[in-house]
C-alpha positions in Angstrom: 134.0 119.2 187.4 133.8 120.6 184.3 132.3 118.5 181.3 131.7 121.2 178.4 133.3 119.2 175.9 131.6 116.2 176.6 128.3 118.1 176.8 128.9 119.4 173.5 130.0 116.1 171.8 126.7 114.6 173.8 124.5 117.2 172.2 125.8 116.5 168.8 125.4 112.6 169.3 121.5 112.9 170.0 120.6 113.5 166.3 122.5 110.5 165.1 121.1 108.4 167.7 117.5 109.4 167.0 118.5 108.6 163.4 119.3 105.1 164.5 116.6 104.6 166.1 114.2 105.2 163.1 116.3 102.7 161.1 116.3 100.4 163.5 112.8 100.2 163.0 112.4 99.0 160.0 113.8 95.3 161.0 111.9 95.5 164.1 110.0 97.2 167.0 108.3 100.4 167.3 109.8 104.2 166.8 107.7 106.2 169.5 107.3 109.9 170.4 107.3 110.7 173.9 106.5 113.6 176.2 105.7 114.4 179.9 105.3 117.3 182.4 105.3 117.3 185.9 107.1 118.7 188.8 110.5 118.4 190.7 111.6 119.0 194.4 115.3 119.9 194.7 117.1 117.7 197.7 119.1 119.9 199.9 122.6 120.2 199.4 125.5 120.2 201.6 128.3 122.4 200.0 132.3 122.6 201.6 134.8 125.3 201.1 137.4 126.8 203.4 135.2 128.2 206.1 133.6 124.9 206.7 129.8 123.6 205.4 126.6 125.1 204.7 123.6 123.5 203.6 121.4 125.0 200.6 117.7 124.4 200.1 115.4 125.1 197.1 111.7 125.3 196.3 110.1 122.6 194.0 109.3 123.8 190.5 107.8 122.3 187.4 109.9 119.8 184.9 108.9 118.5 181.3 110.9 116.0 178.9 110.3 115.3 175.2 111.9 112.8 173.1 112.6 109.6 170.7 112.0 106.1 171.5 112.5 102.7 170.1 110.4 99.7 171.5 112.0 96.4 171.4 109.0 94.7 173.2 110.3 94.3 177.0 113.1 96.8 176.6 112.9 100.3 175.3 115.5 103.0 174.8 114.9 106.4 174.7 117.0 109.8 173.9 114.9 112.9 175.3 115.6 116.3 176.4 114.5 117.4 180.2 114.0 120.6 181.7 113.7 121.2 185.5 112.9 124.6 186.7 113.3 125.6 190.6 114.6 128.4 192.4 116.8 128.4 195.7 115.1 129.4 198.9 117.5 129.5 201.8 120.6 128.1 203.7 122.0 127.1 207.0 125.5 129.2 207.0 128.8 127.3 208.5 127.6 129.1 211.7 124.5 126.8 211.8 122.0 130.2 211.4 119.6 130.2 208.8 119.0 132.8 206.1 116.5 133.3 203.3 117.1 134.4 200.2 114.9 137.8 199.1 115.4 137.6 195.5 116.7 135.9 192.3 118.2 132.4 192.5 116.0 131.4 189.5 117.5 127.7 188.4 117.2 126.3 184.9 118.5 122.8 184.6 118.6 121.4 181.3 119.5 117.6 180.2 120.1 115.2 177.2 119.6 111.9 178.2 119.9 108.3 176.6 117.9 106.0 178.9 117.2 102.4 178.9 113.6 101.0 180.6 112.7 97.6 181.2 108.8 96.7 181.2 108.7 94.4 184.1 105.3 92.9 183.5 103.7 93.4 180.1 100.2 93.2 181.6 97.0 93.8 179.1 95.9 97.2 179.3 98.8 98.4 181.9 102.8 97.7 182.5 105.3 98.7 185.3 108.5 99.5 184.4 112.0 100.7 185.6 114.5 102.8 183.8 118.1 104.6 184.0 120.0 107.2 182.1 122.7 109.0 181.7 124.2 112.1 179.8 124.9 116.1 179.7 123.3 118.3 182.1 123.4 122.1 181.7 122.8 123.9 185.3 122.4 127.2 184.9 121.9 129.7 188.2 121.0 133.1 188.2 122.1 135.9 190.6 120.5 136.1 194.0 120.3 137.7 197.4 120.0 137.6 201.1 119.4 141.0 202.9 122.5 142.7 203.0 124.6 140.5 200.5 124.1 139.7 197.0 125.8 136.4 195.0 126.9 135.7 191.7 125.3 133.3 189.4 127.0 130.5 187.7 126.5 128.4 184.5 128.1 124.6 184.7 128.3 121.7 182.4 127.7 118.5 184.6 127.5 115.0 184.1 123.7 114.3 184.5 121.7 110.9 185.3 118.4 110.0 186.0 116.5 107.1 187.2 112.8 106.1 186.7 109.9 103.8 188.2 106.6 104.1 186.7 103.4 102.5 185.2 102.2 102.7 181.5 98.4 102.4 180.5 97.5 101.6 176.9 95.0 104.0 175.3 95.4 101.9 171.9 97.3 99.5 170.2 100.1 102.6 169.1 99.8 104.6 172.2 99.7 104.7 175.9 99.9 107.0 178.9 102.4 106.7 182.1 102.6 108.0 185.3 106.4 107.9 186.5 108.3 108.9 189.5 112.0 110.6 188.7 115.1 111.2 190.3 117.7 113.5 188.4 121.2 114.0 189.8 124.5 115.7 188.4 128.3 115.3 188.9 129.6 117.6 191.8 131.1 121.3 190.9 132.8 124.0 192.1 131.6 127.7 192.4 132.8 131.0 193.5 129.8 133.5 194.9 131.7 136.6 194.6 133.5 135.8 198.2 134.7 132.3 198.6 135.5 128.9 197.0 132.8 126.0 197.4 132.9 122.3 196.7 129.1 121.8 195.5 127.2 118.2 196.0 125.2 117.2 193.1 122.4 119.3 192.2 119.5 116.2 192.8 116.1 116.5 192.8 112.9 114.2 193.0 110.1 114.4 191.4 106.8 113.1 189.2 105.5 113.4 185.6 102.4 112.4 183.5 103.1 111.7 179.8 102.2 109.9 176.5 104.4 107.8 174.4 102.4 107.9 170.5 103.9 105.0 168.1 104.9 106.5 164.7 
């Protein structure tokens, strides 16, 4: 599923969303900047083609997220840029034989999200929350190889989404730290590895992030 026009439109819309959040702060709530870093662990993916199905796996990597938010009280909205880096590890072939990749396969998943959060219990000092977001993801997979075979990389524009659950800890009246679990996924997509066509499952990952929000 190629979403290049949608992705371009979404990226152009983000500055407008940020400006809208800042303008809205004059009426109620608080504008804040947010930043986080952590890890991501991609899920295994079962991909299908004319030859059958194979399962591919990746090594864990780093993640980061930066953006602008608007706090309405119990509800928050954020526009953020997220980067998940990982690397292809191995696959189990259509003949149920596992092969390791010996080189390449670096993956960069860059996303632009608009997300909503609900601060479930606004306790003094700490607040648990849940959230969800949707947006545009660019998935860039560099060329890779196993013993005796090399494969073409690819770059795809996809629908992206994320789900979160975490807890915020107040530092002072205008800033807090947070720790959160993150699930990020994409729409499915088609590829040709230089030999065959494949229908690929969502490039999804579980992860965790430690971050900070600072009111402006």
